[in-house]
N, C-alpha and C positions, 0 to 999 in steps of 0.2 A: 220333408219340405215339398210343397207343391211345385215350386219353380224348377227343382232339379229332378223331377220325376222322369224316369227313363222314357216314358211314352211321349213326353213333351220334347225332349231332346232329339228323339229319333224321328218323330213324325212332323210335329208342328213347327219347331224352330228351323230345321233345315229347309222346309218348304217356304217359310216366310222370309228367310234371310235374303235370297236373291231379289225378291220383290221389294223389300225394304232398301236394299242396296241400290236398286234402280231409282227408287223414289227420292234418294238423297240428292239427285241432280235436278234442279229446276231452273228453267229460264224465266226470269221475271222481266217485265217491261217497265220503263219509267212511268211515272204518274201521267195519266192522260193518253196513254198509248194502249193499243190492243195488239197483242203479239201472239200468234199461233204458229207453231212450227212442228211439222212431223214429216219425215221422209223415209220411205221404205228402203230396204237394203239395196245398195247400188245406186242410190239417187242422192243428189246434193240439193240443199235448200239454203238460200240466203235471202234475207229480207230486211229492209230498213225503211223507216218512214221519217220524213222531216218533222220538225217541231210543229205540233198542233194538228198533225194528221193521224188518221187511223188507217192501218194497212192490214188487209186480210187477203189471204190467198188459199184457195182450195182447188183440188183436182180429184178426179175419180180414182178408184183403186188402181194401183199400178205404179204411180209416181205422182208427187205433188207438184214440183216446180223445177223446171230446168231452164237455165239461161246459158247459151253457149254461142261462141263466135267462130267464124271460119278460121282455118289454120292461118296463122300469120296476122290475124286481126285481133284487136282488143275490144272488149265490150265492157262498158261501164254504165251502170244504172244508178244515178244518184240525183237527189233533189235538194236544192238549197233552201234556206229558210224562205217561207212564203208559198211553199207548196207548188212549185212549178216543176214539171217533169219533162226532160228532153232526152231524146235518144238519138245518137248520131254515130256513124261509122267512119273510120279513117279513110283517106283517099285510096281508091282501088279496092275497097272492101264493100261488101254488101251487108246491110243490117236488116234482118227480117224478124218480124214479131210473129213467127209461126212456130208451132210445136211439131216435133217429129211424129211419125205415124203412131197412132195409139195413145197420143197425149193431147190434152187440151190446155190451152193457154188463155187465161182471162185476166184482164188488167183493168182496174177501175180506180178512179180517184174519188176521195170523199168530198162532201159538199164544201165549197170554198177553195178547192184546189183545181188546177187545170192540168189536163193530160192531153197533149197534142197527139 
């Protein structure tokens, strides 16, 4: 039988199995959304777009997207229905839309949305 040939089991199947195992997990976005997500080791990525909006985020090699708040502060990034985006920090905290050294941060809203 061709499927149980030793050469297949020893060379092809073992090399394809990790690839197929990785491909079993897919992130799909709801209809009308565009969702792209990839973060290198050691980096975290979270993204969400309100209804009717398209959210894309890209960064150069090294890290995709990082959103962090100073110690003792909370950072929330959310947009309600209607595509308005507001970013504020608690009293006594500073909210900066800047990236650490070696990273770039770009943020844009699609047509019909507002981003202060």
